[in-house]
C-alpha positions in Angstrom: -79.7 17.5 38.1 -77.6 13.9 38.6 -77.6 10.6 39.1 -76.7 10.7 43.2 -80.5 13.8 43.5 -81.4 11.3 41.0 -81.8 8.1 43.3 -83.0 10.3 46.3 -85.7 11.2 45.0 -86.7 8.1 43.9 -86.6 7.0 47.8 -89.7 7.6 49.3 -88.3 7.9 53.0 -85.9 10.7 51.8 -88.0 12.4 48.1 -90.2 14.6 50.5 -86.9 16.4 52.2 -85.2 17.1 49.6 -85.1 20.8 48.2 -83.0 22.1 45.2 -81.2 25.3 45.4 -81.0 28.0 42.8 -78.2 26.7 40.5 -74.4 28.4 40.4 -71.8 28.7 38.0 -69.5 26.5 39.6 -71.6 23.8 41.2 -75.4 22.8 41.8 -76.8 22.3 45.0 -79.7 20.3 47.0 -80.6 20.1 50.4 -81.4 17.0 52.5 -83.8 17.9 55.8 -84.2 15.4 58.0 -85.5 16.8 60.6 -85.2 20.3 62.4 -81.5 19.6 63.5 -80.3 18.3 61.0 -79.7 19.7 57.1 -77.2 19.0 54.6 -76.2 20.1 51.6 -74.6 18.5 48.9 -72.9 20.7 46.3 -72.3 19.2 42.7 -69.2 20.4 41.5 -70.7 21.6 37.2 -67.2 21.1 36.1 -66.9 17.4 38.1 -70.6 16.0 38.3 -68.8 13.2 40.1 -67.1 15.7 42.8 -69.3 16.5 45.9 -69.0 18.3 49.0 -71.5 17.6 51.8 -72.0 20.5 54.1 -73.7 19.5 57.6 -76.6 22.6 59.3 -74.6 25.2 56.7 -71.5 25.6 58.9 -68.1 24.7 58.5 -68.4 21.3 59.3 -68.0 19.6 55.7 -66.6 16.0 54.0 -66.1 15.3 50.3 -67.0 12.3 48.1 -65.5 11.5 44.3 -67.4 8.4 44.2 -71.4 8.0 43.8 -71.8 5.0 45.8 -69.9 5.8 48.4 -72.0 8.9 49.2 -75.1 7.1 48.9 -74.0 5.0 51.5 -73.1 7.2 53.8 -76.6 9.1 53.1 -78.4 6.3 53.9 -76.5 5.3 57.2 -77.7 9.1 58.3 -81.0 8.5 57.3 -81.2 5.1 59.0 -80.3 6.9 61.9 -76.6 4.6 61.8 -74.9 7.9 62.6 -75.7 9.9 66.1 -74.8 13.9 65.9 -74.5 15.2 69.4 -74.6 19.4 69.5 -73.2 21.4 72.4 -75.3 24.5 72.9 -72.7 26.2 75.7 -70.2 26.1 73.4 -69.9 29.4 71.6 -66.9 27.7 68.6 -68.0 27.4 65.4 -66.8 23.9 65.8 -69.7 22.3 68.3 -71.0 19.2 66.3 -69.5 16.1 67.4 -70.8 12.2 65.2 -70.2 8.9 66.0 -71.4 5.6 65.5 -74.4 3.9 66.8 -73.0 1.3 68.5 -69.9 4.1 70.6 -73.2 6.2 71.7 -74.8 3.2 73.1 -71.8 2.8 75.4 -71.6 6.5 77.1 -75.4 7.4 76.4 -75.8 7.7 80.0 -73.3 10.0 80.3 -74.9 12.1 77.3 -77.5 12.2 78.7 -76.7 14.1 82.1 -75.2 16.7 80.1 -78.3 19.4 80.0 -76.6 21.5 77.3 -76.4 18.3 75.1 -78.6 18.1 71.5 -79.2 14.2 70.4 -80.3 13.4 67.0 -79.8 11.4 63.9 -81.2 11.3 60.5 -84.5 10.0 61.7 -85.6 11.1 65.3 -84.4 13.7 67.5 -83.1 11.8 71.3 -82.4 14.9 73.2 -83.1 18.5 73.2 -81.0 20.6 75.4 -83.0 19.5 78.7 -85.3 17.0 77.4 -85.4 13.3 76.0 -87.1 11.0 73.7 -89.3 8.8 76.1 -89.1 5.5 74.4 -85.1 5.0 73.2 -84.5 1.5 71.9 
């Protein structure tokens, strides 16, 4: 498909999480299913194959890249669990997912675990489901 997809396909940790979507006239796209709560869809513009839109969980949360290396770096950080996603399951609004750095999460971890309506996950683990939390937190 392109350099980013080929690089991800060569990575044994991500290879099994990739799926290619049906091609469209304006863009090609592929999904990365990190876990049951985290799916990224990467759209590649056909007019400019170096321009990407990354969409989080099929929703309104998205960001753009115009550099292969920067996109690969972001995806590596997500896959390595360096970004924590906090999803408020009680809110009915469209923007209910918050992404924070691991260090910031560690400082406020107790506060997040006290809230029952949050899901907390990364690219490599599910830390907390609605009312449950992972037993061995490091």
